[in-house]
Z-matrix of the N, CA and C atoms (Angstrom, degrees):
N
C 1 1.453
C 2 1.532 1 111.56
N 3 1.328 2 116.69 1 -47.56
C 4 1.467 3 120.86 2 -179.31
C 5 1.524 4 110.11 3 -63.77
N 6 1.328 5 116.20 4 -38.91
C 7 1.461 6 120.78 5 179.10
C 8 1.530 7 110.62 6 -61.80
N 9 1.317 8 117.27 7 -40.31
C 10 1.459 9 122.24 8 179.18
C 11 1.535 10 110.71 9 -64.84
N 12 1.325 11 116.42 10 -41.94
C 13 1.469 12 121.24 11 178.78
C 14 1.526 13 110.35 12 -64.56
N 15 1.319 14 117.05 13 -43.25
C 16 1.469 15 120.51 14 179.26
C 17 1.520 16 111.27 15 -62.79
N 18 1.321 17 118.01 16 -40.61
C 19 1.466 18 121.26 17 177.46
C 20 1.521 19 110.82 18 -63.52
N 21 1.324 20 117.23 19 -40.11
C 22 1.462 21 121.50 20 178.72
C 23 1.524 22 110.64 21 -65.14
N 24 1.320 23 117.52 22 -44.49
C 25 1.466 24 121.67 23 178.55
C 26 1.527 25 110.27 24 -62.48
N 27 1.319 26 117.60 25 -42.84
C 28 1.463 27 121.78 26 178.61
C 29 1.528 28 110.71 27 -62.29
N 30 1.309 29 117.18 28 -45.15
C 31 1.470 30 121.03 29 179.80
C 32 1.524 31 110.90 30 -62.87
N 33 1.318 32 117.83 31 -43.42
C 34 1.466 33 121.17 32 178.95
C 35 1.531 34 111.14 33 -65.87
N 36 1.319 35 116.74 34 -35.56
C 37 1.468 36 120.54 35 177.87
C 38 1.524 37 110.91 36 -64.28
N 39 1.315 38 116.53 37 -43.55
C 40 1.468 39 120.68 38 178.83
C 41 1.518 40 110.34 39 -62.60
N 42 1.321 41 117.39 40 -43.25
C 43 1.465 42 121.12 41 178.48
C 44 1.524 43 110.17 42 -63.16
N 45 1.324 44 118.23 43 -43.10
C 46 1.471 45 121.95 44 -179.59
C 47 1.522 46 111.47 45 -62.05
N 48 1.316 47 117.18 46 -39.48
C 49 1.464 48 121.01 47 179.16
C 50 1.524 49 110.45 48 -65.87
N 51 1.307 50 117.18 49 -34.12
C 52 1.462 51 120.59 50 -176.62
C 53 1.521 52 113.29 51 -80.77
N 54 1.323 53 118.16 52 -14.65
C 55 1.455 54 120.46 53 179.00
C 56 1.522 55 109.93 54 -74.46
N 57 1.334 56 117.93 55 141.96
C 58 1.460 57 119.65 56 178.07
C 59 1.515 58 111.42 57 -70.78
N 60 1.338 59 115.72 58 154.35
C 61 1.457 60 121.05 59 177.40
C 62 1.514 61 111.29 60 -71.44
N 63 1.299 62 116.44 61 148.89
C 64 1.462 63 121.63 62 -179.56
C 65 1.526 64 110.34 63 -67.81
N 66 1.301 65 116.94 64 131.01
C 67 1.451 66 121.23 65 175.13
C 68 1.524 67 114.84 66 78.23
N 69 1.300 68 117.39 67 -0.87
C 70 1.460 69 120.44 68 -179.15
C 71 1.522 70 107.99 69 -106.67
N 72 1.332 71 116.97 70 123.41
C 73 1.449 72 120.49 71 -176.46
C 74 1.513 73 114.62 72 -77.18
N 75 1.316 74 118.33 73 -20.11
C 76 1.460 75 121.97 74 -176.38
C 77 1.521 76 108.21 75 -138.77
N 78 1.327 77 115.77 76 115.05
C 79 1.453 78 119.43 77 -174.67
C 80 1.523 79 108.55 78 -147.37
N 81 1.334 80 116.71 79 128.16
C 82 1.456 81 121.09 80 175.22
C 83 1.516 82 110.15 81 -95.29
N 84 1.312 83 117.79 82 137.74
C 85 1.463 84 121.60 83 -178.32
C 86 1.523 85 112.37 84 -65.78
N 87 1.325 86 116.59 85 -36.38
C 88 1.452 87 120.42 86 -177.87
C 89 1.524 88 112.88 87 -92.97
N 90 1.339 89 115.73 88 -42.41
C 91 1.467 90 120.09 89 -174.98
C 92 1.518 91 109.17 90 -152.64
N 93 1.310 92 115.99 91 135.26
C 94 1.465 93 121.90 92 176.98
C 95 1.515 94 108.48 93 -133.63
N 96 1.325 95 116.49 94 134.01
C 97 1.459 96 122.64 95 175.04
C 98 1.525 97 106.60 96 -153.83
N 99 1.338 98 116.67 97 80.16
C 100 1.458 99 121.66 98 -174.30
C 101 1.533 100 111.01 99 -131.91
N 102 1.321 101 114.76 100 151.33
C 103 1.460 102 122.29 101 171.36
C 104 1.520 103 106.87 102 -115.29
N 105 1.323 104 115.83 103 131.23
C 106 1.458 105 121.73 104 -175.96
C 107 1.525 106 110.46 105 -129.75
N 108 1.331 107 117.28 106 151.50
C 109 1.457 108 119.16 107 174.19
C 110 1.526 109 109.34 108 -72.93
N 111 1.325 110 115.95 109 145.10
C 112 1.455 111 120.25 110 -179.47
C 113 1.516 112 112.36 111 -118.40
N 114 1.335 113 117.11 112 -14.98
C 115 1.454 114 119.88 113 178.85
C 116 1.507 115 111.76 114 159.28
N 117 1.327 116 115.40 115 162.94
C 118 1.465 117 121.23 116 179.78
C 119 1.519 118 108.90 117 -148.00
N 120 1.316 119 114.95 118 157.01
C 121 1.462 120 121.16 119 176.84
C 122 1.524 121 108.51 120 -123.32
N 123 1.323 122 116.63 121 -179.28
C 124 1.461 123 121.34 122 177.81
C 125 1.530 124 111.40 123 -82.36
N 126 1.335 125 117.78 124 -5.71
C 127 1.471 126 120.93 125 179.48
C 128 1.529 127 110.21 126 -68.19
N 129 1.329 128 115.76 127 146.42
C 130 1.461 129 120.12 128 178.70
C 131 1.527 130 110.02 129 -70.00
N 132 1.327 131 115.29 130 151.23
C 133 1.462 132 120.85 131 -179.90
C 134 1.519 133 109.95 132 -60.81
N 135 1.309 134 115.75 133 135.49
C 136 1.458 135 120.58 134 -179.43
C 137 1.510 136 111.94 135 -107.75
N 138 1.315 137 114.96 136 176.63
C 139 1.466 138 120.54 137 -177.61
C 140 1.530 139 112.57 138 -95.02
N 141 1.335 140 117.09 139 -5.89
C 142 1.468 141 120.16 140 -177.84
C 143 1.527 142 110.71 141 -96.36
N 144 1.337 143 114.03 142 151.91
C 145 1.463 144 119.92 143 176.64
C 146 1.521 145 108.21 144 -140.02
N 147 1.315 146 116.19 145 137.33
C 148 1.460 147 122.35 146 175.16
C 149 1.508 148 108.37 147 -125.35
N 150 1.330 149 116.79 148 148.01
C 151 1.458 150 120.20 149 -178.41
C 152 1.524 151 111.12 150 -128.17
N 153 1.317 152 114.32 151 154.23
C 154 1.460 153 122.06 152 172.81
C 155 1.510 154 107.10 153 -139.50
N 156 1.334 155 116.44 154 153.01
C 157 1.457 156 119.06 155 -173.95
C 158 1.526 157 111.06 156 -144.50
N 159 1.319 158 115.10 157 142.19
C 160 1.461 159 122.01 158 172.99
C 161 1.521 160 107.91 159 -134.91
N 162 1.328 161 116.13 160 145.52
C 163 1.460 162 120.70 161 179.96
C 164 1.524 163 110.27 162 -128.52
N 165 1.325 164 114.39 163 151.42
C 166 1.453 165 121.24 164 176.02
C 167 1.514 166 109.66 165 -128.69
N 168 1.326 167 116.13 166 142.62
C 169 1.456 168 121.19 167 -179.07
C 170 1.527 169 108.96 168 -126.68
N 171 1.318 170 115.34 169 124.69
C 172 1.459 171 124.02 170 177.06
C 173 1.525 172 113.69 171 61.03
N 174 1.306 173 117.37 172 13.49
C 175 1.456 174 119.79 173 -176.43
C 176 1.518 175 112.00 174 67.89
N 177 1.329 176 116.81 175 10.64
C 178 1.461 177 122.01 176 -178.01
C 179 1.520 178 113.08 177 -110.92
N 180 1.335 179 116.21 178 -33.29
C 181 1.457 180 121.81 179 -176.27
C 182 1.518 181 108.30 180 -124.15
N 183 1.316 182 116.36 181 133.31
C 184 1.466 183 121.11 182 175.21
C 185 1.522 184 108.45 183 -138.87
N 186 1.322 185 115.78 184 137.59
C 187 1.450 186 120.09 185 -178.77
C 188 1.526 187 110.06 186 -151.58
N 189 1.314 188 116.36 187 157.25
C 190 1.455 189 121.44 188 177.30
C 191 1.513 190 111.85 189 124.66
N 192 1.318 191 115.01 190 176.64
C 193 1.462 192 121.57 191 178.65
C 194 1.522 193 107.96 192 -134.08
N 195 1.315 194 116.26 193 102.29
C 196 1.458 195 122.03 194 178.39
C 197 1.525 196 109.65 195 -108.43
N 198 1.316 197 116.30 196 29.88
C 199 1.459 198 120.91 197 179.64
C 200 1.517 199 112.26 198 -76.05
N 201 1.311 200 116.19 199 147.70
C 202 1.461 201 121.83 200 -179.69
C 203 1.520 202 110.73 201 -63.98
N 204 1.317 203 117.32 202 -43.02
C 205 1.462 204 120.99 203 -178.14
C 206 1.526 205 111.93 204 -60.87
N 207 1.339 206 117.45 205 -47.22
C 208 1.471 207 119.51 206 -179.33
C 209 1.522 208 111.60 207 -67.83
N 210 1.339 209 117.46 208 -36.30
C 211 1.469 210 120.01 209 177.70
C 212 1.524 211 110.50 210 -65.47
N 213 1.339 212 117.29 211 -39.95
C 214 1.462 213 120.92 212 177.94
C 215 1.522 214 110.51 213 -63.21
N 216 1.323 215 117.02 214 -42.47
C 217 1.473 216 120.70 215 178.21
C 218 1.527 217 111.18 216 -62.32
N 219 1.337 218 116.97 217 -42.68
C 220 1.472 219 120.79 218 178.81
C 221 1.517 220 111.48 219 -61.06
N 222 1.333 221 117.17 220 -33.63
C 223 1.459 222 121.42 221 -178.85
C 224 1.524 223 113.43 222 -91.10
N 225 1.334 224 117.35 223 0.83
C 226 1.458 225 120.61 224 -178.43
C 227 1.525 226 111.91 225 66.58
N 228 1.310 227 117.08 226 36.54
C 229 1.461 228 122.09 227 -174.86
C 230 1.527 229 109.80 228 -104.64
N 231 1.327 230 116.12 229 127.53
C 232 1.468 231 120.32 230 176.41
C 233 1.531 232 111.43 231 -111.58
N 234 1.345 233 117.37 232 -20.67
C 235 1.461 234 122.51 233 176.37
C 236 1.521 235 108.67 234 -121.74
N 237 1.315 236 115.76 235 104.61
C 238 1.472 237 121.43 236 -177.02
C 239 1.525 238 109.19 237 -81.12
N 240 1.342 239 115.82 238 132.11
C 241 1.466 240 119.84 239 176.03
C 242 1.536 241 111.03 240 -97.84
N 243 1.324 242 116.84 241 -46.11
C 244 1.464 243 120.00 242 177.05
C 245 1.523 244 111.06 243 -158.80
N 246 1.329 245 114.65 244 164.74
C 247 1.458 246 121.76 245 -176.77
C 248 1.523 247 108.74 246 -134.11
N 249 1.326 248 116.44 247 133.51
C 250 1.458 249 122.80 248 174.49
C 251 1.523 250 108.44 249 -120.26
N 252 1.313 251 116.29 250 160.64
C 253 1.463 252 121.36 251 176.50
C 254 1.516 253 109.33 252 -133.82
N 255 1.318 254 115.66 253 143.92
C 256 1.458 255 121.62 254 176.19
C 257 1.522 256 107.74 255 -119.93
N 258 1.326 257 115.74 256 130.24
C 259 1.463 258 121.98 257 179.57
C 260 1.515 259 108.59 258 -118.64
N 261 1.324 260 115.41 259 128.93
C 262 1.461 261 122.03 260 178.61
C 263 1.525 262 106.95 261 -130.27
N 264 1.329 263 117.20 262 127.23
C 265 1.456 264 120.22 263 -178.92
C 266 1.515 265 110.45 264 -150.43
N 267 1.319 266 114.80 265 140.86
C 268 1.459 267 121.56 266 174.05
C 269 1.523 268 107.90 267 -121.47
N 270 1.332 269 115.77 268 110.76
C 271 1.460 270 123.70 269 177.66
C 272 1.532 271 113.71 270 55.50
N 273 1.311 272 117.37 271 14.12
C 274 1.456 273 119.57 272 -175.68
C 275 1.522 274 112.37 273 73.41
N 276 1.326 275 116.50 274 0.23
C 277 1.460 276 120.75 275 178.83
C 278 1.521 277 110.90 276 -77.99
N 279 1.318 278 115.60 277 -36.87
C 280 1.463 279 121.77 278 175.38
C 281 1.520 280 107.50 279 -133.46
N 282 1.315 281 116.02 280 126.67
C 283 1.460 282 121.62 281 179.81
C 284 1.521 283 109.25 282 -133.08
N 285 1.330 284 116.08 283 136.37
C 286 1.462 285 120.95 284 176.13
C 287 1.525 286 108.46 285 -129.55
N 288 1.313 287 115.52 286 128.52
C 289 1.466 288 122.38 287 178.90
C 290 1.524 289 107.00 288 -117.61
N 291 1.335 290 116.39 289 120.98
C 292 1.464 291 121.56 290 179.82
C 293 1.517 292 108.74 291 -120.08
N 294 1.328 293 116.38 292 131.95
C 295 1.459 294 121.39 293 176.63
C 296 1.527 295 107.69 294 -107.26
N 297 1.349 296 115.42 295 138.17
C 298 1.459 297 121.99 296 178.34
C 299 1.522 298 107.20 297 -118.35
N 300 1.325 299 116.92 298 121.60
C 301 1.453 300 122.60 299 -179.55
C 302 1.528 301 107.86 300 -110.96
N 303 1.335 302 117.13 301 126.98
C 304 1.455 303 122.66 302 -178.18
C 305 1.527 304 110.17 303 -113.67
N 306 1.311 305 116.78 304 146.11
C 307 1.463 306 120.02 305 177.54
C 308 1.516 307 112.65 306 162.84
N 309 1.310 308 114.51 307 -159.71
C 310 1.483 309 122.77 308 178.66
C 311 1.504 310 110.60 309 -122.37
């Protein structure tokens, strides 16, 4: 009985790792290290940059603030020109999402 349960848990874990992340257009099941555009405005590109970061561990714990508003505040930005995001993940065991906000 225990062996059957362990096999089921293992199979479900493999399936969960292979599923793409919610809201992310490009995600590798084993390894992800990509930078993607997140949005742009009509404002001209500025010289300031603000960042925000959130991390996840084992798909069980997630913490941080990768919001555009908080990243803009950290960078002293009041007029956002564009936003990029960087996603880094290893097997879904450790995931880091960083947002970069550019503007003046």
